[in-house]
C-alpha positions as CSV (number, residue, x, y, z in Angstrom):
1,M,53.3,163.3,30.6
2,R,49.5,162.1,30.8
3,S,46.5,163.7,32.9
4,H,44.1,161.5,31.4
5,T,43.7,157.1,31.7
6,L,41.2,155.8,28.3
7,A,38.6,154.3,30.5
8,G,36.6,153.5,27.6
9,V,34.1,153.7,24.5
10,V,30.4,153.6,25.0
11,R,29.5,150.9,22.7
12,R,25.8,151.1,22.9
13,L,22.2,153.3,24.1
14,P,19.7,152.1,25.7
15,P,16.3,151.6,23.2
16,E,14.4,154.8,25.2
17,I,17.2,157.2,23.6
18,D,15.9,158.7,20.1
19,L,19.2,159.2,18.6
20,A,18.2,161.8,15.2
21,G,17.9,164.2,18.2
22,G,19.9,162.4,21.0
23,K,17.4,163.2,23.7
24,H,15.9,161.1,26.1
25,T,12.3,159.6,25.8
26,T,12.5,158.4,29.1
27,S,13.8,158.5,32.8
28,P,17.0,161.2,32.7
29,V,19.1,158.1,34.2
30,Q,19.6,155.7,31.3
31,W,22.2,152.6,31.3
32,I,24.5,152.6,28.9
33,T,27.4,149.9,27.6
34,V,30.5,150.8,27.7
35,E,33.4,149.0,26.4
36,A,36.1,148.8,29.1
37,R,39.5,150.2,28.5
38,S,41.1,149.9,31.3
39,R,40.4,148.6,34.8
40,L,36.8,150.5,35.6
41,A,35.5,150.0,39.7
42,A,32.1,151.7,41.8
43,G,33.0,155.4,42.3
44,M,35.8,156.4,40.1
45,Q,35.4,159.2,38.6
46,L,34.5,159.3,34.7
47,E,34.5,162.3,32.5
48,F,32.9,161.6,28.9
49,L,34.5,163.9,25.8
50,Y,32.3,165.5,23.5
51,P,33.3,166.3,19.4
52,D,33.0,169.9,20.6
53,G,35.6,169.8,24.0
54,S,33.5,170.1,26.3
55,S,33.3,166.8,28.2
56,A,30.6,165.7,30.8
57,L,32.1,163.8,34.8
58,C,30.1,161.8,36.9
59,T,31.3,159.3,39.6
60,L,30.4,156.0,39.3
61,P,27.7,154.5,41.4
62,E,27.4,150.9,40.1
63,L,28.4,148.3,37.1
64,R,26.2,145.9,35.6
65,S,27.5,143.0,33.6
66,L,25.1,142.7,29.8
67,R,23.2,140.6,31.5
68,G,22.0,143.0,35.0
69,E,24.4,141.4,37.8
70,T,25.8,144.2,40.0
71,L,30.1,144.2,39.3
72,N,32.6,145.7,41.6
73,I,35.4,145.7,38.9
74,A,34.9,145.4,35.1
75,H,38.3,144.7,33.9
76,P,40.2,145.9,30.3
77,N,37.8,144.1,27.1
78,N,34.9,143.3,29.1
79,W,31.4,145.4,27.9
80,V,29.3,146.6,31.2
81,Q,26.5,149.0,31.9
82,L,26.5,152.3,33.5
83,P,24.0,154.9,34.4
84,V,24.1,158.1,32.8
85,D,22.7,161.0,33.4
86,F,23.6,162.8,30.2
87,P,23.2,162.1,26.5
88,T,26.2,160.2,25.3
89,F,26.1,159.0,21.4
90,A,28.2,156.0,20.6
91,L,31.6,155.3,20.1
92,Q,32.1,158.5,23.1
93,V,35.4,158.6,24.4
94,V,35.3,157.9,28.2
95,R,38.9,159.2,30.1
96,T,40.2,159.1,33.7
97,P,42.3,160.7,35.7
98,A,46.0,158.8,34.8
99,D,46.4,159.1,39.3
100,F,43.4,156.9,39.6
101,D,44.2,153.6,40.2
102,A,41.8,150.3,40.1
103,K,43.5,148.1,42.4
104,D,44.1,151.3,45.1
105,H,40.2,151.0,45.2
106,P,38.8,150.0,48.5
107,V,36.5,147.7,46.8
108,S,38.8,146.5,44.4
109,N,40.9,145.7,47.4
110,K,38.1,143.5,49.1
111,V,37.6,141.7,45.4
112,R,42.2,140.6,45.3
113,E,41.3,140.1,49.0
114,G,39.1,137.2,49.4
115,R,40.5,136.0,46.0
116,R,43.8,135.2,48.1
117,K,41.5,133.4,50.9
118,R,40.3,131.2,48.7
119,E,43.5,130.3,47.5
120,P,45.4,126.7,48.7
């Protein structure tokens, strides 16, 4: 039985990060680009995995499109921007607990209900 689900993969780091040293050169909160591999929603918990076996947990406060628009939900294969306050690296694996289902998330339900109302 799996305890986690692949949520995404870090694809791009902001230009403010010094890749040689992995240090932040500006504010502690950075917007990274992640390729979603499962449904992501604001408020869900994500875990960023490191090669040494450690991880960093964060609760996703918001998502943005690559154009900077705020999103409620990110679908698989979408590239989105996430704010993080810890070091990340390209191709870093991001996972979420398997028992989290974005379709049961309150934001996700509002999106689905809105779609139902628009249908004839």
